[in-house]
C-alpha positions in Angstrom: -28.1 -27.4 3.5 -24.5 -27.0 2.9 -22.6 -30.5 3.8 -19.7 -30.0 5.7 -17.0 -32.7 5.5 -14.7 -34.1 7.9 -11.6 -32.1 7.4 -13.8 -29.5 8.8 -15.0 -30.3 11.8 -11.1 -31.0 12.5 -10.4 -27.3 11.6 -9.2 -27.7 8.3 -10.2 -27.0 4.9 -9.5 -28.0 1.4 -7.9 -25.5 -1.2 -10.9 -25.5 -2.7 -13.0 -25.0 0.5 -10.6 -21.8 1.1 -11.2 -21.0 -2.2 -14.5 -20.6 -2.1 -15.3 -19.3 1.4 -13.2 -16.7 0.7 -14.1 -15.9 -2.6 -10.6 -16.5 -4.4 -9.7 -18.4 -7.1 -7.6 -21.9 -6.1 -4.7 -20.9 -8.0 -4.7 -17.8 -5.8 -4.5 -19.5 -2.3 -1.4 -21.7 -4.6 -0.1 -18.5 -4.9 -0.3 -17.1 -1.3 0.7 -20.7 -0.3 4.1 -20.1 -2.7 4.5 -16.5 -1.5 5.1 -17.8 2.5 1.3 -15.8 2.5 -0.6 -19.3 3.9 0.3 -22.6 4.9 -0.6 -25.8 4.1 0.1 -29.5 5.2 -0.7 -32.9 3.5 -3.6 -35.4 4.9 -2.7 -38.8 4.5 -4.5 -38.7 0.7 -1.7 -36.0 -0.3 -4.3 -33.7 -0.2 -3.6 -30.1 0.8 -5.3 -28.8 4.4 -5.4 -25.5 5.8 -6.1 -24.5 9.5 -9.4 -22.8 9.7 -7.4 -18.9 10.0 -6.8 -19.6 6.6 -9.7 -17.9 6.1 -9.0 -14.5 8.0 -5.4 -14.5 6.6 -6.9 -14.6 3.1 -9.4 -11.7 3.7 -6.6 -9.7 5.6 -4.6 -10.0 2.0 -7.2 -8.9 0.3 -7.9 -6.1 2.1 -4.1 -5.0 2.2 -3.7 -5.9 -1.8 -6.3 -3.1 -2.0 -4.7 -0.7 -0.5 -1.8 -1.3 -3.1 0.5 -2.9 -0.5 3.3 -5.4 -1.9 3.2 -8.9 -1.2 6.6 -7.9 0.9 4.4 -5.9 3.5 1.7 -8.4 3.7 3.9 -11.4 4.2 5.9 -9.4 6.6 2.8 -8.3 8.5 1.4 -11.9 8.3 4.4 -12.7 9.9 4.7 -11.3 12.9 0.9 -12.8 13.6 0.8 -16.0 16.1 0.4 -18.9 14.8 -1.9 -21.5 15.2 -4.9 -19.4 15.5 -7.4 -17.0 13.9 -6.0 -13.1 13.9 -7.9 -11.0 16.4 -9.8 -7.7 15.9 -6.6 -6.6 17.9 -4.1 -8.3 15.8 -5.9 -6.4 13.0 -5.4 -2.7 14.8 -1.3 -3.4 15.0 -1.5 -4.6 11.4 -3.5 -1.4 10.2 -1.2 1.1 12.6 1.7 -0.1 10.8 0.2 0.4 7.2 -1.1 3.6 8.1 2.6 5.3 7.7 3.7 3.1 4.8 0.7 4.3 3.2 0.9 8.3 4.3 4.3 8.0 3.2 3.1 6.4 -0.9 0.0 9.4 -0.4 2.8 11.9 -0.3 5.2 10.1 -3.3 2.3 9.7 -5.5 0.7 13.7 -4.8 4.2 14.9 -5.3 4.0 12.9 -8.9 0.6 14.2 -9.7 1.9 17.4 -9.2 4.9 17.6 -11.4 3.3 14.7 -13.7 2.3 17.9 -16.5 5.8 19.2 -17.1 6.8 15.3 -16.8 7.9 13.7 -19.9 9.2 10.4 -18.7 13.0 11.3 -20.2 14.1 11.6 -16.4 14.4 15.1 -16.2 10.6 16.3 -15.9 10.5 18.2 -18.8 13.1 19.6 -22.0 12.4 23.4 -20.8 13.4 22.7 -17.6 16.3 20.1 -18.3 19.3 22.5 -18.1 18.2 23.2 -14.1 17.0 20.5 -13.2 19.6 18.0 -14.4 22.1 20.3 -15.9 25.0 18.4 -17.8 22.6 15.3 -17.9 24.3 14.8 -14.2 21.7 11.9 -13.4 23.0 10.0 -16.3 25.5 8.3 -13.8 22.7 6.9 -11.5 20.9 4.9 -14.6 17.6 5.3 -17.1 15.0 6.8 -15.8 12.5 9.2 -14.2 15.1 9.8 -11.3 13.9 13.5 -10.3 10.3 12.1 -9.4 11.0 9.6 -6.6 13.9 11.3 -4.8 13.8 8.8 -2.1 
């Protein structure tokens, strides 16, 4: 039988409890907090305390990371959620709709990259044979180094 502490009865969780119950390392919880994805407060003993909804937020963060979403997008999505309550199924639907267009855009870019990758040597012009046609006079050099034609956006 799992021992329940007094903080958990009040809806508060310690960092170790959040880490254990969410399956992520304590250092990840601290990292998420440093990036503004989670919030905590200090109790009288100067220990970090997290609201119970931190567990759902960590789950959302982990799913979003598996999708390859950048932390900035994850933070913006979490910031759009109501504070002080556990995210609901409706909240998740809103987030997933928001992320679908971002994922579609990334899939399109990755598909384009995959199709162009065979000829690319990473010099910014996609291939030596096509260099005079795709980048005549090395015009792209003015924009800086890197494979500029792979991501035209």
